[in-house]
N, C-alpha and C positions, 0 to 999 in steps of 0.2 A: 504494500499498500506505501503509496508515495504520501510523500506529507506536502499537510496547507500551510498556508499563509496569505494575509491579508496583502490588498492591493498597496503599493508602496505611495506614499505622499505625493513624490515626485508625479507621479501617473496620476493620480488622482488632478493634480494641479494641471497639469497639460490637457485632461480631459476639459477642463472649466476654461483653457485659453483657446480649445477647441470649439468650442460653441461661441465665441466670438470673429467677429470681423466677417470682412468676404468670402462667401461660400460656405460661410459658419454650418447651416443646417444641411447642406451638403453631406463635407467633413464627417461630422458629426454622425450624421445618420450612417454614414456609411460604416464606421468603426462601430457602433450600438447594434446595426445588423450584421455585421463581421462576427463580431466577438459572440453576441446573440445565439449564430448560427456554430459558433465553434466551441460554445459552451452546452449544445442541444437544447438552449433555452426556446418555448411557443412565444408566439407574440403576445401571449397575454399573461407574461411573466415577465414582463417590463420591469417590474419594481424589486425584482431578481437580482437584477441587473444594475440598476441604480445602487442596490443595496452594497453590490460587491464593487462596482467603482468608487463609491466611496468610502469603502473601507470597513463596511461593517459586518461585512460577512466574510470567511476566509474560501480561498480556494487554491485548487492542486497550484505548485510551483510552477509547471510547464506552461501552463495556462496563464501564468503573469509573465512568463517571457515572451509566449505570443502574443500576448494585451500589447507590451512595450513594443517590439518589432511593428504591428498592425499601427501604434501610434507614428512613429516617426515614419510611415508611410504616409497617413491620412496628412501631417504633418504638412509633410510636404506638396498636398494639392493646393493650387493656385484659385 
């Protein structure tokens, strides 16, 4: 069984900056949809996604690494 951890604060801060500025709705939506698909969450479980991204619910460390890579890609979208 893989160890679980909370999302680091830096990823939460990057998520909040992703929601601002030009193309913010597209970038944050793309990150949310990709992350929810990777975590096998249904559309009705969006509150679970927000609990995870705000560091209130723990996930496996592999998912955290995936989220960090995905965040880097989404931040590059102009």
